[in-house]
C-alpha positions in Angstrom: -20.8 1.2 9.0 -19.2 -2.2 9.0 -17.9 -1.9 12.6 -21.3 -0.7 13.9 -23.1 -3.6 12.0 -20.6 -6.1 13.4 -21.1 -4.8 16.9 -24.9 -4.9 16.6 -24.8 -8.5 15.3 -22.5 -9.6 18.2 -24.9 -8.0 20.7 -28.1 -9.4 19.1 -26.7 -12.9 18.9 -25.1 -12.9 22.3 -21.7 -13.6 20.8 -18.8 -12.6 23.1 -16.5 -10.2 21.4 -15.2 -6.7 21.1 -15.1 -4.6 17.9 -12.3 -2.0 17.6 -12.4 0.5 14.7 -9.2 1.9 13.4 -9.4 5.0 11.1 -6.2 4.7 9.0 -4.9 7.7 7.0 -2.4 7.9 4.2 -2.9 4.5 2.7 -1.8 5.5 -0.8 1.5 6.8 0.5 2.0 3.5 2.5 2.6 5.4 5.7 -0.5 5.4 7.9 -0.6 1.9 9.3 3.2 1.7 9.3 3.6 4.6 11.8 0.5 3.5 13.7 2.0 0.0 14.2 5.3 1.6 15.2 3.4 3.5 17.9 1.6 0.5 19.3 -1.6 0.2 17.3 -3.1 -3.1 16.3 -1.6 -5.0 19.2 -5.0 -5.2 20.9 -6.5 -7.2 18.0 -7.1 -11.0 17.9 -8.0 -10.7 14.2 -8.3 -7.8 11.7 -10.7 -7.2 8.8 -10.1 -4.8 6.0 -11.5 -4.0 2.6 -10.7 -2.0 -0.6 -13.0 -0.7 -3.3 -12.4 -2.2 -6.7 -13.7 -2.9 -10.2 -14.4 -6.5 -9.1 -15.0 -8.4 -5.9 -12.9 -11.2 -4.3 -10.5 -12.3 -1.6 -6.8 -12.8 -2.1 -4.7 -14.6 0.5 -1.3 -13.5 -0.7 -1.4 -9.7 -0.6 1.2 -7.5 -2.2 4.9 -7.0 -2.5 7.3 -5.7 0.1 8.4 -2.1 -0.5 10.8 0.6 0.7 10.1 4.3 0.0 13.5 6.0 0.0 14.6 9.5 -0.7 18.1 10.6 -1.8 19.1 14.2 -1.3 22.2 15.8 -2.8 23.9 18.9 -1.6 26.3 20.8 -3.9 27.4 24.4 -4.6 25.5 26.8 -6.7 27.0 28.9 -9.5 25.9 30.8 -12.5 25.6 28.6 -15.6 28.2 30.7 -17.4 30.7 29.8 -14.6 29.4 26.3 -14.0 32.9 25.1 -13.2 32.7 27.0 -9.9 29.7 25.0 -8.8 28.9 21.4 -7.9 25.6 20.2 -9.3 23.3 18.4 -6.9 21.2 17.6 -9.9 24.1 15.8 -11.5 24.2 13.6 -8.5 20.5 12.8 -8.8 20.8 12.0 -12.5 23.9 9.8 -12.1 22.1 7.9 -9.4 19.2 7.2 -11.7 21.5 6.2 -14.6 23.2 3.7 -12.2 19.8 2.5 -11.1 18.9 1.8 -14.7 22.0 -0.4 -15.1 21.2 -2.0 -11.8 17.9 -3.3 -13.1 19.6 -6.0 -15.2 21.2 -7.5 -12.0 18.2 -7.8 -9.7 15.6 -10.6 -9.6 12.9 -10.3 -12.2 10.1 -9.6 -9.7 11.9 -6.5 -8.3 10.6 -3.1 -9.4 12.5 0.2 -9.0 10.4 3.3 -9.6 11.7 6.9 -9.3 10.6 10.5 -9.6 12.8 13.7 -9.3 11.1 15.8 -6.6 13.5 18.7 -6.8 15.9 19.3 -9.7 16.7 23.0 -9.4 15.1 26.3 -10.4 16.6 27.5 -13.6 18.8 26.1 -16.4 21.4 28.8 -16.0 21.9 28.1 -12.3 23.9 25.1 -11.0 21.5 23.5 -8.5 22.9 23.3 -4.9 20.1 21.0 -3.9 18.3 18.1 -5.6 16.2 15.2 -4.5 15.0 11.9 -6.0 12.3 9.6 -4.6 12.4 5.8 -5.1 10.1 2.9 -4.5 11.9 -0.5 -4.4 9.5 -3.5 -4.5 10.3 -7.2 -4.0 8.9 -10.4 -2.8 10.1 -10.1 0.8 12.0 -7.9 3.1 15.3 -9.6 2.5 15.1 -8.9 -1.2 14.0 -5.3 -0.8 16.8 -4.6 1.8 19.4 -6.0 -0.5 18.3 -4.0 -3.6 17.9 -0.8 -1.5 21.5 -1.2 -0.2 22.7 -1.5 -3.8 20.7 1.5 -4.8 22.2 3.5 -2.0 25.7 2.4 -3.1 24.7 3.9 -6.5 23.8 7.2 -4.8 27.1 7.2 -2.8 29.1 6.6 -6.0 27.2 9.4 -7.8 27.9 11.8 -4.9 31.6 11.0 -5.1 31.7 11.4 -8.9 30.0 14.8 -8.7 31.8 16.1 -5.6 28.6 16.5 -3.8 27.2 15.2 -0.5 24.4 12.8 -0.2 21.9 12.0 2.5 19.3 9.2 2.3 16.3 8.4 4.4 13.6 5.7 4.4 10.2 7.4 4.5 8.2 4.2 5.0 8.4 0.5 4.4 6.0 -2.4 4.2 6.1 -6.2 4.6 4.6 -8.7 2.2 1.4 -10.1 3.7 1.5 -13.1 6.1 -1.1 -15.4 4.5 -3.9 -16.9 6.6 -6.0 -19.5 4.8 -8.6 -19.9 7.6 -9.1 -16.1 7.7 -9.6 -15.9 3.9 -12.0 -18.8 4.0 -14.3 -17.1 6.5 -14.2 -13.8 4.6 -14.9 -15.5 1.3 -17.8 -17.4 2.8 -19.4 -14.2 3.8 -18.6 -12.4 0.6 -20.3 -15.2 -1.3 -23.3 -15.1 1.1 -24.0 -11.4 0.8 -22.4 -10.6 -2.6 -21.8 -7.4 -4.4 -24.6 -4.9 -5.2 -26.7 -5.5 -8.3 -26.4 -2.6 -10.8 -29.6 -0.8 -11.9 -30.3 0.8 -15.2 -29.6 4.2 -13.6 -26.2 2.9 -12.4 -25.3 1.8 -16.0 -26.3 5.2 -17.4 -24.2 7.0 -14.8 -21.2 4.9 -15.8 -21.9 5.5 -19.5 -22.0 9.3 -18.9 -18.4 9.0 -17.7 -17.4 7.0 -20.8 -17.6 3.5 -19.3 -19.9 1.4 -21.4 -19.0 -2.2 -20.3 -21.2 -2.1 -17.2 -20.1 -3.6 -13.8 -18.4 -6.8 -12.9 -20.6 -8.4 -10.3 -18.9 -11.8 -10.3 -16.9 -12.8 -7.3 -13.3 -13.8 -8.2 -11.5 -16.8 -6.9 -8.3 -14.8 -6.1 -5.1 -14.8 -8.1 -3.4 -17.5 -5.9 -0.1 -15.6 -6.1 1.5 -12.5 -4.7 0.4 -9.2 -6.2 2.8 -6.6 -7.7 1.3 -3.7 -5.8 2.0 -2.9 -2.1 -0.1 -1.8 0.8 0.6 -0.8 4.4 -2.1 -3.1 5.7 0.1 -6.0 5.0 2.3 -4.9 8.0 -0.8 -5.4 10.2 -0.9 -9.1 9.0 2.3 -9.7 11.1 0.5 -8.4 14.2 -2.8 -10.1 13.8 -4.4 -12.4 11.2 -5.7 -10.2 8.4 -8.8 -10.9 6.3 -9.0 -8.4 3.4 -11.4 -8.4 0.5 -12.4 -6.1 -2.4 -15.9 -5.0 -3.3 -16.9 -3.7 -6.7 -17.6 0.0 -6.5 -17.0 1.3 -10.0 -17.5 0.3 -13.6 -15.3 -1.9 -15.7 -12.4 -0.1 -17.3 -12.1 2.7 -14.8 -8.3 3.4 -14.4 -6.9 3.0 -10.9 -6.2 6.2 -9.0 -8.2 8.2 -11.5 -10.6 11.1 -10.9 -13.4 8.9 -12.4 -13.0 6.6 -9.4 -13.7 9.5 -7.1 -16.7 10.5 -9.2 -18.2 7.1 -9.0 -17.6 6.8 -5.3 -20.4 9.4 -4.9 -22.9 7.4 -7.0 -25.7 5.2 -5.6 -24.0 2.0 -6.8 -20.9 2.7 -4.6 -23.2 3.5 -1.7 -24.9 0.2 -2.0 -21.5 -1.5 -2.3 -20.5 0.0 1.1 -23.7 -1.5 2.6 -22.8 -4.9 1.2 -19.3 -4.5 2.6 -20.7 -3.8 6.0 -22.7 -7.0 5.9 -19.5 -9.0 5.0 -17.7 -7.3 7.9 -20.6 -8.2 10.3 -20.9 -11.8 9.2 -17.1 -12.4 9.2 -16.8 -10.8 12.7 -19.4 -13.1 14.2 -17.8 -16.2 12.5 -14.3 -15.2 13.7 -15.5 -14.7 17.3 -16.8 -18.3 17.2 -13.8 -19.9 15.3 -10.3 -19.8 16.8 -8.7 -21.4 13.7 -7.6 -18.2 12.1 -5.7 -17.1 15.2 -4.2 -20.5 15.6 -2.9 -20.4 12.1 -1.4 -16.9 12.7 0.4 -18.1 15.8 1.9 -21.0 13.8 3.0 -19.0 10.8 4.4 -16.1 12.8 6.3 -18.3 15.3 9.8 -16.9 16.0 9.0 -13.6 14.2 9.7 -10.3 15.9 8.0 -7.3 14.4 10.4 -4.5 13.2 8.4 -1.3 12.6 11.0 -0.5 9.8 10.9 3.3 10.6 12.8 5.0 13.4 11.1 5.6 16.8 11.6 9.4 16.6 10.9 9.6 12.9 8.1 12.1 12.1 5.0 10.9 10.4 5.2 12.1 6.7 2.2 14.4 6.2 3.1 15.4 2.7 5.0 13.5 -0.1 8.8 13.8 0.5 
């Protein structure tokens, strides 16, 4: 809707410009735009606009944290639990890695986050697992920090494999950069967000939210932005190193709705969220026209990215991850 609206406004105002719409999958697994960028997408853009539904509206110039999504697989030898000495437990390798990671946390910068989940730990208590797998997210302020911590985490996994007499293989599933800020871009998007604004909730909208247990209504104020780097991560920040990125949030659900919760999905089908999408389209259209007339955002991008060579961070022949590892 936003791309169509932007194209129509450019046409009706006689503004030179071309609108390209990218449908980007797998945003929550931080993979879609990473692999699209690796395969050549986004190079045809002079500027890029993006949005995200939220419990509030606003523009933030600083984006999220850099991240690596890494899997460590351990290969051992199975045995019956009564004769466990004949086996080599891959699960022991996984657990020792995670214990070492817990000790590592004291010795990394305070802004670094290390998250893990055991994806495969065996099938039965009385069978020594021949295979086990653990999945990590490593977050940090920039690529250098994440690379350093990931290397130390991988050293933990190597040590665990040696201690348990197992073999270890690691692979990076995906990786993201922190956002390259662009003040001019954010100014244009913020101007249009202020101009069109979020939708106004009706009495029916409030009752819908209350029926789901959210009785504080909707936040229709436009925030000023945090002014600092966020703790979350997003694959769209990779695009910011290929073209100046303007990204905003539009309120689509009630106050207090937990992130990534089924109640978010339920509210996405309600009239308030539909009107929010329409307002989002207006912000896209207004911003697109302004950007076609104002070269400042592109000039700032060229200056900030001078000397930078984009590394896709995933191998050229690496398959796109369709399912979680």
